[in-house]
Z-matrix of the N, CA and C atoms (Angstrom, degrees):
N
C 1 1.460
C 2 1.528 1 106.31
N 3 1.317 2 115.12 1 118.24
C 4 1.477 3 118.50 2 -179.76
C 5 1.535 4 112.51 3 -109.87
N 6 1.356 5 116.78 4 -14.74
C 7 1.450 6 119.33 5 178.24
C 8 1.535 7 109.62 6 -153.68
N 9 1.331 8 114.75 7 149.36
C 10 1.456 9 121.83 8 174.48
C 11 1.525 10 107.08 9 -125.50
N 12 1.338 11 115.67 10 122.21
C 13 1.462 12 122.42 11 -176.25
C 14 1.522 13 111.56 12 51.29
N 15 1.336 14 115.33 13 41.77
C 16 1.460 15 120.80 14 175.82
C 17 1.519 16 116.05 15 82.20
N 18 1.324 17 117.89 16 -4.94
C 19 1.468 18 120.72 17 -179.99
C 20 1.528 19 109.80 18 -102.83
N 21 1.311 20 116.28 19 129.66
C 22 1.462 21 121.06 20 -178.49
C 23 1.531 22 111.10 21 -60.54
N 24 1.329 23 114.89 22 139.58
C 25 1.470 24 120.81 23 175.81
C 26 1.544 25 110.99 24 -122.14
N 27 1.327 26 115.16 25 14.21
C 28 1.470 27 119.75 26 -174.66
C 29 1.517 28 113.85 27 -62.93
N 30 1.323 29 118.99 28 -26.45
C 31 1.469 30 121.20 29 -179.72
C 32 1.530 31 112.47 30 -101.14
N 33 1.325 32 117.31 31 9.33
C 34 1.455 33 120.44 32 -177.39
C 35 1.523 34 110.57 33 -98.24
N 36 1.334 35 115.78 34 156.64
C 37 1.458 36 121.36 35 176.02
C 38 1.536 37 108.23 36 -74.36
N 39 1.312 38 115.57 37 165.49
C 40 1.463 39 121.85 38 176.94
C 41 1.531 40 110.78 39 -54.99
N 42 1.332 41 117.06 40 -47.49
C 43 1.457 42 120.84 41 -179.48
C 44 1.518 43 112.38 42 -61.94
N 45 1.325 44 116.68 43 -37.79
C 46 1.475 45 119.76 44 178.90
C 47 1.529 46 110.69 45 -67.78
N 48 1.313 47 117.87 46 -36.23
C 49 1.457 48 121.27 47 176.92
C 50 1.536 49 109.44 48 -65.57
N 51 1.322 50 117.01 49 -44.76
C 52 1.461 51 120.93 50 179.50
C 53 1.524 52 110.23 51 -57.87
N 54 1.336 53 117.47 52 -42.76
C 55 1.462 54 121.00 53 179.60
C 56 1.531 55 111.64 54 -60.81
N 57 1.322 56 117.38 55 -34.16
C 58 1.472 57 120.03 56 178.80
C 59 1.525 58 111.52 57 -76.29
N 60 1.331 59 117.12 58 -30.04
C 61 1.461 60 120.60 59 179.32
C 62 1.523 61 110.96 60 -74.52
N 63 1.307 62 116.21 61 -38.09
C 64 1.465 63 119.96 62 -178.85
C 65 1.524 64 111.24 63 -67.36
N 66 1.315 65 114.00 64 153.47
C 67 1.474 66 120.04 65 179.20
C 68 1.488 67 110.28 66 -179.47
N 69 1.331 68 116.28 67 -177.36
C 70 1.459 69 120.56 68 -178.82
C 71 1.528 70 112.79 69 -60.40
N 72 1.313 71 115.62 70 140.05
C 73 1.454 72 121.89 71 178.09
C 74 1.526 73 109.80 72 -56.89
N 75 1.333 74 115.91 73 137.84
C 76 1.450 75 121.08 74 177.70
C 77 1.530 76 114.02 75 90.90
N 78 1.334 77 117.89 76 -9.47
C 79 1.475 78 120.49 77 178.57
C 80 1.529 79 108.94 78 -91.93
N 81 1.331 80 114.81 79 158.11
C 82 1.453 81 120.24 80 -178.93
C 83 1.526 82 110.57 81 -96.17
N 84 1.338 83 115.66 82 151.58
C 85 1.438 84 123.55 83 172.48
C 86 1.522 85 107.40 84 -137.72
N 87 1.315 86 116.79 85 139.66
C 88 1.460 87 120.99 86 179.45
C 89 1.515 88 109.18 87 -107.90
N 90 1.342 89 114.87 88 121.93
C 91 1.459 90 122.21 89 178.54
C 92 1.514 91 108.45 90 -104.83
N 93 1.333 92 116.72 91 129.98
C 94 1.454 93 121.29 92 175.15
C 95 1.518 94 107.45 93 -101.28
N 96 1.328 95 114.86 94 122.64
C 97 1.456 96 122.66 95 -172.99
C 98 1.529 97 109.95 96 -114.51
N 99 1.325 98 116.61 97 130.85
C 100 1.461 99 121.36 98 172.30
C 101 1.516 100 107.51 99 -102.17
N 102 1.318 101 116.33 100 128.96
C 103 1.467 102 121.46 101 -179.08
C 104 1.518 103 110.53 102 -119.61
N 105 1.327 104 113.87 103 139.62
C 106 1.455 105 119.34 104 176.46
C 107 1.525 106 109.16 105 -61.89
N 108 1.337 107 116.39 106 133.40
C 109 1.440 108 121.30 107 178.57
C 110 1.526 109 113.63 108 86.54
N 111 1.345 110 117.71 109 -3.92
C 112 1.461 111 121.37 110 177.29
C 113 1.517 112 107.06 111 -115.02
N 114 1.328 113 116.76 112 124.19
C 115 1.464 114 120.98 113 -173.50
C 116 1.515 115 113.79 114 -63.91
N 117 1.297 116 117.38 115 -50.14
C 118 1.462 117 120.50 116 -175.84
C 119 1.527 118 111.91 117 -102.17
N 120 1.315 119 117.75 118 142.50
C 121 1.475 120 119.86 119 175.29
C 122 1.526 121 110.15 120 -61.75
N 123 1.332 122 114.63 121 154.50
C 124 1.453 123 121.37 122 -178.27
C 125 1.514 124 109.01 123 -115.44
N 126 1.344 125 116.41 124 135.28
C 127 1.470 126 121.79 125 177.03
C 128 1.525 127 109.55 126 -95.84
N 129 1.327 128 115.61 127 134.58
C 130 1.450 129 123.26 128 173.27
C 131 1.518 130 107.85 129 -123.83
N 132 1.314 131 117.11 130 124.81
C 133 1.440 132 120.49 131 174.63
C 134 1.513 133 108.23 132 -103.44
N 135 1.322 134 116.18 133 123.87
C 136 1.455 135 121.58 134 -177.69
C 137 1.527 136 109.09 135 -125.26
N 138 1.312 137 114.13 136 152.62
C 139 1.470 138 120.82 137 177.46
C 140 1.522 139 108.54 138 -96.73
N 141 1.313 140 115.07 139 127.73
C 142 1.466 141 120.22 140 -178.52
C 143 1.532 142 110.23 141 -68.43
N 144 1.335 143 115.31 142 137.65
C 145 1.455 144 122.18 143 175.45
C 146 1.524 145 108.14 144 -136.93
N 147 1.285 146 115.51 145 161.67
C 148 1.462 147 119.19 146 174.83
C 149 1.522 148 107.94 147 -91.41
N 150 1.312 149 115.76 148 130.67
C 151 1.462 150 119.35 149 175.57
C 152 1.512 151 107.23 150 -136.92
N 153 1.310 152 113.92 151 151.15
C 154 1.456 153 120.30 152 -179.68
C 155 1.512 154 110.09 153 -115.82
N 156 1.311 155 114.79 154 136.07
C 157 1.461 156 120.98 155 175.27
C 158 1.506 157 107.44 156 -91.67
N 159 1.296 158 116.49 157 134.96
C 160 1.460 159 120.87 158 179.65
C 161 1.528 160 109.73 159 -59.54
N 162 1.322 161 116.59 160 133.30
C 163 1.462 162 121.01 161 179.34
C 164 1.527 163 110.11 162 -69.40
N 165 1.314 164 117.49 163 -40.09
C 166 1.461 165 122.56 164 -178.07
C 167 1.520 166 108.97 165 -132.17
N 168 1.349 167 114.88 166 132.48
C 169 1.449 168 122.32 167 170.89
C 170 1.533 169 106.23 168 -120.19
N 171 1.321 170 116.67 169 143.12
C 172 1.457 171 118.57 170 -177.11
C 173 1.520 172 111.29 171 -152.94
N 174 1.343 173 114.18 172 155.50
C 175 1.465 174 121.02 173 175.73
C 176 1.513 175 108.87 174 -162.10
N 177 1.318 176 114.85 175 160.66
C 178 1.450 177 121.61 176 174.63
C 179 1.510 178 107.77 177 -93.10
N 180 1.336 179 116.00 178 127.18
C 181 1.456 180 121.45 179 178.27
C 182 1.518 181 109.14 180 -98.71
N 183 1.337 182 115.61 181 168.98
C 184 1.464 183 120.63 182 176.54
C 185 1.531 184 109.60 183 -54.95
N 186 1.310 185 115.51 184 148.25
C 187 1.451 186 119.99 185 178.45
C 188 1.515 187 113.97 186 79.99
N 189 1.334 188 117.02 187 18.72
C 190 1.474 189 122.96 188 -179.14
C 191 1.525 190 112.07 189 57.25
N 192 1.348 191 115.32 190 43.92
C 193 1.449 192 121.38 191 177.62
C 194 1.518 193 108.27 192 -102.20
N 195 1.324 194 115.74 193 121.89
C 196 1.464 195 120.53 194 176.15
C 197 1.522 196 108.72 195 -80.05
N 198 1.324 197 116.40 196 130.88
C 199 1.468 198 121.78 197 176.17
C 200 1.528 199 107.17 198 -114.11
N 201 1.335 200 116.53 199 120.39
C 202 1.455 201 121.05 200 179.35
C 203 1.515 202 108.43 201 -127.55
N 204 1.324 203 117.14 202 122.14
C 205 1.466 204 122.09 203 176.38
C 206 1.534 205 108.46 204 -109.24
N 207 1.318 206 114.82 205 121.08
C 208 1.460 207 121.54 206 177.41
C 209 1.531 208 106.78 207 -101.91
N 210 1.332 209 117.32 208 119.34
C 211 1.457 210 121.09 209 -174.72
C 212 1.518 211 113.37 210 -90.80
N 213 1.352 212 116.55 211 -26.71
C 214 1.462 213 120.41 212 -179.62
C 215 1.516 214 109.62 213 -159.26
N 216 1.303 215 116.69 214 155.25
C 217 1.452 216 122.16 215 177.39
C 218 1.529 217 109.15 216 -98.22
N 219 1.348 218 115.90 217 66.97
C 220 1.458 219 119.48 218 176.33
C 221 1.535 220 108.46 219 -82.27
N 222 1.312 221 117.80 220 -177.13
C 223 1.464 222 121.17 221 -174.87
C 224 1.538 223 113.10 222 -68.83
N 225 1.328 224 117.62 223 -9.70
C 226 1.472 225 120.95 224 179.77
C 227 1.524 226 111.88 225 -106.56
N 228 1.326 227 118.59 226 2.65
C 229 1.474 228 122.13 227 -171.55
C 230 1.529 229 112.51 228 -57.98
N 231 1.313 230 117.56 229 -47.21
C 232 1.457 231 119.62 230 -177.74
C 233 1.522 232 111.06 231 -65.66
N 234 1.293 233 116.27 232 -47.89
C 235 1.461 234 121.85 233 -179.60
C 236 1.538 235 110.82 234 -56.80
N 237 1.330 236 116.65 235 -44.82
C 238 1.457 237 120.64 236 -178.42
C 239 1.523 238 112.23 237 -72.98
N 240 1.332 239 117.01 238 -34.75
C 241 1.472 240 119.65 239 177.42
C 242 1.525 241 110.41 240 -67.56
N 243 1.317 242 117.58 241 -42.90
C 244 1.481 243 120.60 242 177.59
C 245 1.534 244 110.02 243 -62.32
N 246 1.319 245 117.59 244 -43.31
C 247 1.466 246 120.63 245 179.34
C 248 1.523 247 110.65 246 -62.82
N 249 1.327 248 117.91 247 -42.31
C 250 1.483 249 121.01 248 179.22
C 251 1.517 250 109.12 249 -64.16
N 252 1.329 251 117.51 250 -45.52
C 253 1.460 252 120.37 251 -179.00
C 254 1.520 253 111.09 252 -62.90
N 255 1.326 254 117.21 253 -42.25
C 256 1.462 255 120.29 254 179.08
C 257 1.530 256 111.29 255 -62.94
N 258 1.314 257 116.46 256 -41.14
C 259 1.470 258 120.97 257 178.23
C 260 1.531 259 109.73 258 -60.84
N 261 1.328 260 117.01 259 -44.20
C 262 1.456 261 120.69 260 -179.59
C 263 1.519 262 112.65 261 -70.50
N 264 1.328 263 117.26 262 -36.02
C 265 1.463 264 120.83 263 174.82
C 266 1.527 265 110.37 264 -63.24
N 267 1.326 266 116.32 265 -40.52
C 268 1.466 267 120.72 266 176.68
C 269 1.519 268 112.19 267 -62.75
N 270 1.344 269 117.06 268 -24.34
C 271 1.456 270 122.08 269 177.73
C 272 1.539 271 112.33 270 -90.10
N 273 1.341 272 116.20 271 0.89
C 274 1.461 273 119.39 272 176.29
C 275 1.515 274 116.29 273 102.92
N 276 1.313 275 118.16 274 16.29
C 277 1.471 276 121.36 275 -179.87
C 278 1.528 277 110.82 276 -57.21
N 279 1.331 278 115.20 277 135.41
C 280 1.463 279 121.01 278 178.56
C 281 1.524 280 112.70 279 -118.01
N 282 1.327 281 117.97 280 -9.64
C 283 1.455 282 123.33 281 177.82
C 284 1.525 283 108.05 282 -156.26
N 285 1.335 284 115.39 283 168.82
C 286 1.470 285 119.76 284 -173.48
C 287 1.521 286 111.60 285 -134.89
N 288 1.326 287 115.54 286 134.50
C 289 1.460 288 122.75 287 163.66
C 290 1.516 289 105.77 288 -105.36
N 291 1.328 290 117.17 289 117.97
C 292 1.459 291 122.29 290 -179.34
C 293 1.514 292 107.77 291 -108.63
N 294 1.312 293 116.67 292 112.12
C 295 1.451 294 123.73 293 -170.85
C 296 1.532 295 110.75 294 -98.98
N 297 1.353 296 115.41 295 112.28
C 298 1.455 297 121.46 296 176.70
C 299 1.529 298 111.50 297 -112.81
N 300 1.335 299 116.38 298 16.57
C 301 1.461 300 118.92 299 179.99
C 302 1.533 301 110.43 300 -63.49
N 303 1.321 302 114.89 301 136.14
C 304 1.468 303 123.18 302 178.62
C 305 1.514 304 113.32 303 61.44
N 306 1.315 305 117.24 304 19.31
C 307 1.476 306 121.55 305 174.47
C 308 1.526 307 107.15 306 -89.12
N 309 1.300 308 116.39 307 109.92
C 310 1.462 309 122.46 308 -175.13
C 311 1.524 310 113.89 309 -79.92
N 312 1.325 311 118.39 310 -0.70
C 313 1.458 312 119.86 311 174.74
C 314 1.513 313 113.60 312 111.42
N 315 1.318 314 114.20 313 -152.04
C 316 1.461 315 120.57 314 -176.79
C 317 1.516 316 109.85 315 151.92
N 318 1.321 317 116.38 316 -137.92
C 319 1.448 318 122.38 317 -173.43
C 320 1.530 319 112.34 318 -76.14
N 321 1.345 320 115.77 319 131.50
C 322 1.464 321 121.80 320 179.85
C 323 1.521 322 111.61 321 -60.32
N 324 1.328 323 117.15 322 -42.91
C 325 1.473 324 119.01 323 -178.81
C 326 1.520 325 111.30 324 -60.08
N 327 1.319 326 117.56 325 -32.47
C 328 1.468 327 121.13 326 178.78
C 329 1.534 328 110.40 327 -71.88
N 330 1.311 329 116.70 328 -37.45
C 331 1.481 330 118.40 329 178.59
C 332 1.526 331 110.12 330 -64.62
N 333 1.296 332 117.33 331 -38.19
C 334 1.469 333 120.45 332 179.28
C 335 1.525 334 110.32 333 -68.06
N 336 1.329 335 117.48 334 -44.26
C 337 1.456 336 118.35 335 -178.65
C 338 1.527 337 112.35 336 -73.15
N 339 1.324 338 118.74 337 -30.37
C 340 1.464 339 121.92 338 173.66
C 341 1.534 340 109.27 339 -64.30
N 342 1.332 341 117.39 340 -44.73
C 343 1.448 342 121.02 341 178.83
C 344 1.529 343 110.34 342 -60.39
N 345 1.313 344 116.83 343 -37.99
C 346 1.470 345 122.52 344 -179.76
C 347 1.531 346 112.27 345 -60.02
N 348 1.329 347 117.17 346 -28.33
C 349 1.452 348 120.52 347 179.21
C 350 1.533 349 110.84 348 -59.22
N 351 1.323 350 115.54 349 -33.81
C 352 1.468 351 120.86 350 -171.75
C 353 1.531 352 114.38 351 -107.22
N 354 1.342 353 117.70 352 -14.08
C 355 1.471 354 120.88 353 -177.20
C 356 1.515 355 110.82 354 -108.20
N 357 1.338 356 115.47 355 145.30
C 358 1.466 357 120.54 356 169.21
C 359 1.532 358 106.33 357 -78.52
N 360 1.311 359 118.35 358 -160.91
C 361 1.461 360 123.07 359 -177.47
C 362 1.526 361 109.78 360 -65.93
N 363 1.345 362 115.83 361 99.34
C 364 1.471 363 122.74 362 -177.97
C 365 1.521 364 110.45 363 -148.77
N 366 1.320 365 115.63 364 167.26
C 367 1.444 366 121.12 365 174.37
C 368 1.517 367 109.08 366 -78.76
N 369 1.332 368 115.62 367 128.85
C 370 1.452 369 121.54 368 176.79
C 371 1.525 370 109.34 369 -95.52
N 372 1.354 371 116.00 370 -44.13
C 373 1.462 372 119.34 371 -169.94
C 374 1.525 373 110.25 372 -156.52
N 375 1.318 374 116.68 373 139.98
C 376 1.449 375 123.74 374 167.30
C 377 1.523 376 106.53 375 -106.03
N 378 1.308 377 116.70 376 125.42
C 379 1.462 378 120.19 377 177.12
C 380 1.507 379 109.79 378 -112.28
N 381 1.321 380 116.12 379 125.30
C 382 1.474 381 121.29 380 176.51
C 383 1.508 382 107.44 381 -133.30
N 384 1.350 383 114.39 382 143.17
C 385 1.465 384 116.98 383 174.32
C 386 1.528 385 109.57 384 -136.12
N 387 1.331 386 115.80 385 176.68
C 388 1.456 387 119.66 386 -176.12
C 389 1.523 388 113.66 387 -76.45
N 390 1.317 389 118.01 388 -2.49
C 391 1.466 390 121.82 389 176.06
C 392 1.518 391 111.81 390 -93.91
N 393 1.311 392 117.74 391 5.63
C 394 1.451 393 120.99 392 178.19
C 395 1.502 394 115.19 393 93.76
N 396 1.344 395 116.87 394 1.05
C 397 1.458 396 119.71 395 176.82
C 398 1.517 397 109.41 396 -68.02
N 399 1.308 398 116.10 397 129.49
C 400 1.472 399 121.29 398 177.38
C 401 1.522 400 105.05 399 -141.23
N 402 1.324 401 115.85 400 104.27
C 403 1.451 402 120.90 401 -174.08
C 404 1.526 403 109.91 402 -129.62
N 405 1.325 404 115.73 403 141.78
C 406 1.455 405 121.59 404 177.43
C 407 1.525 406 108.01 405 -112.12
N 408 1.332 407 115.41 406 129.49
C 409 1.458 408 121.76 407 175.72
C 410 1.533 409 107.47 408 -106.23
N 411 1.328 410 115.97 409 132.88
C 412 1.460 411 121.34 410 -175.63
C 413 1.531 412 110.29 411 -123.52
N 414 1.309 413 114.38 412 158.05
C 415 1.463 414 121.18 413 170.38
C 416 1.507 415 108.25 414 -95.81
N 417 1.312 416 115.55 415 160.72
C 418 1.464 417 122.49 416 179.64
C 419 1.526 418 110.23 417 -115.83
N 420 1.318 419 115.82 418 159.60
C 421 1.464 420 121.93 419 175.98
C 422 1.531 421 109.75 420 -74.01
N 423 1.344 422 114.61 421 157.46
C 424 1.452 423 119.87 422 167.76
C 425 1.504 424 116.11 423 100.80
N 426 1.332 425 119.26 424 19.73
C 427 1.469 426 120.44 425 -178.83
C 428 1.534 427 111.60 426 -102.02
N 429 1.317 428 115.11 427 162.13
C 430 1.474 429 123.24 428 -172.56
C 431 1.514 430 116.19 429 -53.81
N 432 1.300 431 117.24 430 -42.19
C 433 1.466 432 120.71 431 -169.24
C 434 1.514 433 115.22 432 -95.99
N 435 1.326 434 117.76 433 5.48
C 436 1.466 435 120.46 434 -171.72
C 437 1.515 436 113.92 435 -65.15
N 438 1.318 437 119.96 436 -36.50
C 439 1.453 438 121.38 437 -174.99
C 440 1.503 439 114.95 438 -95.84
N 441 1.327 440 117.93 439 -1.16
C 442 1.466 441 120.45 440 -175.14
C 443 1.521 442 111.78 441 -88.30
N 444 1.342 443 117.31 442 139.69
C 445 1.462 444 118.87 443 170.91
C 446 1.540 445 108.80 444 -56.74
N 447 1.332 446 115.81 445 139.62
C 448 1.470 447 120.36 446 -170.25
C 449 1.516 448 111.30 447 -138.40
N 450 1.333 449 115.67 448 136.13
C 451 1.468 450 123.02 449 169.81
C 452 1.511 451 105.82 450 -125.45
N 453 1.344 452 117.36 451 135.06
C 454 1.447 453 122.04 452 178.16
C 455 1.524 454 108.69 453 -112.91
N 456 1.335 455 116.31 454 127.63
C 457 1.476 456 121.42 455 179.66
C 458 1.522 457 108.14 456 -97.88
N 459 1.344 458 116.09 457 130.37
C 460 1.459 459 121.80 458 177.66
C 461 1.540 460 108.13 459 -137.14
N 462 1.325 461 116.19 460 162.80
C 463 1.462 462 121.52 461 173.74
C 464 1.523 463 109.23 462 -152.20
N 465 1.307 464 117.37 463 -170.36
C 466 1.446 465 122.03 464 -178.67
C 467 1.531 466 113.30 465 -63.84
N 468 1.336 467 117.55 466 -17.54
C 469 1.462 468 121.17 467 178.10
C 470 1.519 469 112.73 468 -92.25
N 471 1.335 470 117.39 469 0.10
C 472 1.473 471 121.76 470 177.37
C 473 1.525 472 106.69 471 -84.27
N 474 1.311 473 116.78 472 113.69
C 475 1.450 474 119.18 473 -174.03
C 476 1.515 475 111.87 474 -138.55
N 477 1.338 476 115.09 475 165.79
C 478 1.469 477 123.19 476 170.81
C 479 1.533 478 111.14 477 57.13
N 480 1.320 479 117.67 478 -113.80
C 481 1.464 480 121.00 479 -178.13
C 482 1.509 481 112.64 480 -60.33
N 483 1.329 482 117.54 481 -32.59
C 484 1.473 483 120.91 482 175.73
C 485 1.507 484 111.29 483 -61.90
N 486 1.337 485 116.10 484 -38.95
C 487 1.458 486 120.11 485 178.67
C 488 1.521 487 111.44 486 -68.97
N 489 1.317 488 117.47 487 -34.06
C 490 1.475 489 120.94 488 176.11
C 491 1.533 490 109.14 489 -61.44
N 492 1.323 491 116.68 490 -49.60
C 493 1.460 492 120.63 491 -178.60
C 494 1.520 493 110.76 492 -62.77
N 495 1.332 494 116.52 493 -52.61
C 496 1.460 495 120.41 494 -177.88
C 497 1.518 496 110.96 495 -61.05
N 498 1.314 497 117.43 496 -42.31
C 499 1.464 498 121.64 497 -179.35
C 500 1.517 499 112.17 498 -64.27
N 501 1.304 500 117.15 499 -44.14
C 502 1.471 501 120.74 500 179.74
C 503 1.516 502 111.71 501 -65.44
N 504 1.327 503 115.81 502 -41.25
C 505 1.456 504 120.20 503 179.26
C 506 1.528 505 110.61 504 -65.44
N 507 1.334 506 116.29 505 -41.48
C 508 1.453 507 120.27 506 178.53
C 509 1.523 508 111.26 507 -68.32
N 510 1.343 509 116.49 508 -48.86
C 511 1.474 510 121.27 509 -177.45
C 512 1.541 511 112.26 510 -59.17
N 513 1.313 512 116.57 511 -29.98
C 514 1.461 513 121.06 512 179.95
C 515 1.533 514 112.18 513 -91.74
N 516 1.325 515 117.62 514 6.48
C 517 1.447 516 121.48 515 177.79
C 518 1.496 517 114.11 516 63.57
N 519 1.318 518 116.37 517 27.14
C 520 1.466 519 121.48 518 -173.00
C 521 1.531 520 113.49 519 -82.95
N 522 1.337 521 116.54 520 -32.08
C 523 1.462 522 118.02 521 -173.62
C 524 1.517 523 110.37 522 -155.27
N 525 1.314 524 113.68 523 167.95
C 526 1.459 525 122.34 524 173.10
C 527 1.509 526 108.34 525 -88.06
N 528 1.334 527 116.22 526 134.80
C 529 1.485 528 120.65 527 173.77
C 530 1.525 529 106.86 528 -101.48
N 531 1.307 530 114.50 529 133.45
C 532 1.471 531 119.36 530 177.12
C 533 1.508 532 108.21 531 -125.63
């Protein structure tokens, strides 16, 4: 994408380009695209619509491995992750791949409760601020994923709440991070 509505975006960050593409539902936006092997840029006019990305995607892999991809830590993340894990356990899951790749984060409370699914009684997070707040968040025993072998997938797009989950799981020696 080299232009949005005729204005160059070549010197803008990804987030700045996204802000220019977004707009009221039902309105049009013209994206100018440069393609390798095509001499002239191509204009595409699209009508903006609201679409939702699934918070959790899951499937059973060969070898009774549960695969759960969490795309964002919205207010339903824990509920949907537990439901996905329960569905896969009911299908015979014996281990879990928990995919946090390209998950940019979300609500802190959801990251703590997601971590609790996989950790027994352990420290999840220490929160300190310049106002003197010093709080420890812990996980409790008795959750669905505590006894299952676990691998957590992360990448450069795993940020914020994803880092809280991955860090707590790693610090507690609970799983391998890849």
